[in-house]
C-alpha positions in Angstrom: 0.1 0.0 0.1 3.0 2.1 0.2 2.5 5.7 -1.9 -1.1 4.5 -2.6 -4.1 6.8 -2.3 -7.1 5.2 -0.6 -10.5 6.8 -0.6 -12.9 5.2 2.2 -16.3 6.6 2.4 -18.3 6.1 5.9 -14.8 6.3 7.6 -15.7 7.8 11.0 -16.6 4.8 12.8 -17.0 0.8 12.7 -15.3 -1.1 9.6 -14.6 2.0 7.8 -12.6 3.4 10.5 -10.9 0.2 11.2 -10.1 0.0 7.5 -8.5 3.2 7.6 -6.0 2.2 10.2 -5.3 -0.9 8.3 -4.7 0.6 5.2 -2.8 3.5 6.8 -0.6 1.3 8.8 0.6 -0.4 5.5 1.7 3.1 4.3 -1.1 4.3 2.1 -2.4 7.8 2.1 -5.9 8.2 3.0 -8.9 10.4 2.4 -11.8 9.6 5.0 -15.2 10.8 4.5 -18.4 10.8 6.7 -21.6 13.4 7.0 -20.8 13.6 10.8 -17.8 16.4 11.0 -17.3 16.0 14.7 -17.0 12.0 14.7 -14.9 12.6 11.2 -12.5 15.0 13.0 -12.2 12.3 16.0 -11.2 9.8 13.5 -8.9 11.8 11.5 -7.1 13.1 14.9 -6.7 9.5 15.9 -5.1 8.3 12.4 -2.8 11.4 12.7 -1.4 10.6 16.1 -0.7 7.0 14.7 1.6 8.5 11.7 -1.0 8.3 9.2 -1.5 10.7 6.1 -4.9 11.4 5.9 -7.2 13.9 4.7 -10.8 14.2 6.2 -13.7 15.6 3.9 -17.4 15.8 5.0 -19.6 14.6 2.5 -22.9 12.6 2.1 -22.5 10.0 -0.3 -26.2 10.2 -1.2 -26.0 13.6 -2.5 -24.2 13.4 -6.1 -22.5 16.8 -6.1 -21.1 16.1 -2.6 -19.6 12.9 -4.0 -18.2 14.7 -7.2 -16.6 17.2 -5.1 -15.2 14.6 -2.8 -13.4 12.9 -5.7 -12.1 16.3 -7.2 -10.7 17.6 -3.9 -9.1 13.9 -3.5 -7.1 14.2 -6.8 -6.5 17.9 -6.4 -4.8 17.4 -2.9 -3.1 14.0 -3.8 -2.9 14.1 -7.7 -4.2 10.7 -7.8 -6.5 7.9 -6.6 -5.6 4.4 -6.5 -8.2 2.6 -4.2 -12.1 3.4 -3.7 -13.8 1.6 -1.0 -17.6 2.1 -0.8 -18.3 1.6 2.8 -20.9 4.2 3.6 -23.8 2.6 4.7 -27.1 2.3 6.7 -29.3 -0.3 7.9 -33.1 -0.7 9.0 -35.2 -3.0 10.9 -38.9 -3.0 10.4 -41.6 -5.1 8.5 -42.3 -4.2 5.3 -46.0 -3.7 6.0 -45.1 -1.2 8.8 -42.2 0.6 6.8 -42.8 4.0 5.0 -41.5 3.8 1.4 -39.4 6.9 2.1 -37.4 4.7 4.3 -36.3 2.3 1.5 -35.7 5.1 -0.7 -33.1 6.4 1.8 -31.3 3.2 2.3 -31.0 3.0 -1.4 -29.8 6.6 -1.9 -26.9 5.9 0.8 -26.2 1.9 0.2 -26.6 1.8 -3.6 -26.8 5.4 -5.2 -23.7 6.3 -3.0 -21.5 3.5 -4.5 -22.9 4.5 -7.8 -21.9 8.3 -7.4 -18.3 7.3 -6.2 -17.5 4.6 -8.4 -18.6 6.6 -11.6 -16.6 9.7 -10.6 -13.6 8.1 -9.5 -13.6 5.5 -12.1 -11.1 7.7 -14.6 -8.4 7.8 -11.9 -8.8 4.4 -10.9 -8.4 3.2 -14.4 -5.3 5.4 -14.8 -3.9 3.8 -11.7 -5.1 0.1 -12.7 -6.3 0.3 -9.0 -9.2 -1.1 -7.3 -12.9 -0.6 -6.6 -14.3 -2.3 -3.4 -17.8 -2.6 -2.3 -18.5 -3.4 1.2 -21.6 -5.3 0.8 -23.3 -8.0 3.1 -24.6 -11.4 3.2 -28.2 -9.6 2.9 -26.7 -8.9 -0.9 -26.8 -12.6 -1.4 -29.6 -13.7 0.8 -32.8 -11.4 1.5 -33.1 -11.0 5.1 -36.7 -10.6 6.8 -37.2 -7.1 8.6 -34.5 -5.9 6.5 -36.3 -5.8 3.0 -34.8 -2.4 2.1 -31.4 -3.1 3.2 -31.3 -6.5 1.5 -32.4 -4.6 -1.7 -30.0 -2.2 -1.6 -27.4 -4.7 -1.1 -28.5 -6.8 -4.0 -28.4 -3.7 -6.0 -24.8 -3.2 -5.0 -23.6 -6.7 -5.7 -25.4 -6.7 -9.5 -23.9 -3.2 -10.0 -20.2 -4.4 -9.1 -20.6 -7.2 -10.9 -21.5 -5.7 -14.2 -18.9 -2.9 -13.8 -16.3 -5.8 -13.1 -17.2 -7.5 -16.3 -17.1 -4.0 -18.0 -13.5 -3.5 -16.8 -12.3 -7.1 -17.5 -9.6 -6.1 -19.9 -8.5 -2.4 -18.3 -6.4 -3.9 -15.3 -9.1 -2.5 -12.8 -9.9 -4.6 -9.9 -13.2 -5.1 -8.3 -13.8 -6.4 -5.2 -17.4 -7.3 -3.5 -16.9 -7.8 0.2 -19.4 -9.5 2.6 -18.5 -9.1 6.1 -21.5 -11.1 7.7 -22.5 -10.3 11.1 -19.6 -7.9 12.2 -19.5 -5.9 15.7 -20.1 -2.5 14.4 -22.3 0.6 15.0 -24.5 -0.3 11.7 -27.3 -1.8 14.4 -27.4 1.0 16.6 -27.8 3.5 13.8 -30.5 1.3 11.9 -33.7 3.1 11.1 -37.0 1.8 12.1 -40.2 1.9 10.2 -40.6 5.6 10.3 -36.8 6.5 9.3 -35.8 7.2 12.9 -32.5 5.8 14.2 -33.4 2.8 16.8 -30.0 3.7 19.1 -29.7 0.0 19.9 -28.7 -3.5 18.8 -31.1 -6.5 18.3 -28.1 -9.0 18.4 -25.4 -9.9 20.9 -22.3 -8.3 19.4 -19.8 -10.0 21.8 -19.3 -13.1 19.6 -19.4 -11.4 16.4 -16.3 -10.7 14.3 -14.7 -7.4 15.2 -14.4 -4.5 12.8 -10.7 -4.7 13.0 -10.7 -8.4 12.0 -12.8 -7.5 9.2 -10.7 -4.8 8.0 -7.7 -6.8 8.0 -9.1 -9.6 5.9 -10.6 -6.7 3.4 -6.9 -5.4 3.2 -5.5 -8.8 2.2 -8.2 -9.2 -0.3 -7.4 -6.0 -2.1 -3.8 -6.8 -1.8 -4.2 -10.4 -3.8 -7.2 -8.7 -6.2 -9.7 -11.2 -5.1 -13.2 -10.9 -6.8 -15.4 -11.7 -3.8 -14.9 -12.0 -0.2 -17.5 -13.7 2.0 -16.5 -13.5 5.8 -17.4 -15.7 8.7 -18.3 -19.1 8.8 -22.1 -18.2 9.3 -21.9 -16.0 6.3 -20.0 -18.7 4.1 -22.9 -21.3 5.1 -25.5 -18.9 4.3 -24.4 -18.0 0.8 -23.4 -21.6 0.2 -26.8 -23.3 1.3 -29.1 -20.4 -0.3 -27.7 -21.4 -3.6 -28.5 -25.0 -3.5 -31.2 -25.3 -0.9 -33.4 -22.0 -1.0 -36.6 -23.6 0.6 -34.6 -24.8 3.5 -32.7 -21.7 3.9 -36.4 -19.5 4.2 -37.1 -21.6 6.9 -33.4 -21.5 8.9 -33.2 -17.5 8.3 -36.8 -16.7 9.6 -36.1 -19.2 12.6 -32.7 -17.4 13.3 -34.0 -13.7 12.8 -37.0 -14.5 15.0 -34.9 -15.1 18.1 -33.5 -11.5 18.0 -34.6 -8.9 20.7 -37.9 -7.6 20.1 -38.4 -9.5 16.8 -41.5 -8.9 15.0 -41.3 -12.4 13.7 -43.2 -15.2 15.5 
């Protein structure tokens, strides 16, 4: 990663912050962005204290002009862009029958269109560098999860988009990675939206036994170095993707029963 310029969206906390430290310790120069300026400043200060070269820029990935400016400022500052990591994302937790459609639109704007905007505007520079485009997706991008229909839809869209882009760029030297962390201890469940678009502020799962954000970041770093096509993490994640392909009806029941055990689950 020495002398590489890496742009990570949604990097003020969780997996994004962990990836910033993982890539930065390998010698990369970083651009990190997030919507919340205070949290972004805290993350950038911690990175600088660790001796990592970082540029912090406030941006909302669901706003096209924000993303266009983000890419322009990155290249103006560093003169290049080698790796784009589309990490910014949001989840939700509510039954479809209770969910306002605007909540699903918000998820699509952030999780999917944010990836579209960043990839589109970064692409000329990534092509020049023969670099990498990374999407931090989810097991929900392979297997639809009940009570998370909008989140699942946004991640399925991301997976299809990246697969199409990877194929378009097949002969250009550009690397495209779809990374699916599985259940990882991060802040995404605390900020998950409810049926009316309000942050729930609590997690519905026991985070103690999950893969840490730091472990996840190390796996993603290695996958970028080896230019892997796909990365599916955790045993549960690998089994889910495999069984969903070959035994989808069984997986309907297994996924339902597993998520029905969550705290305050609306599933019976």
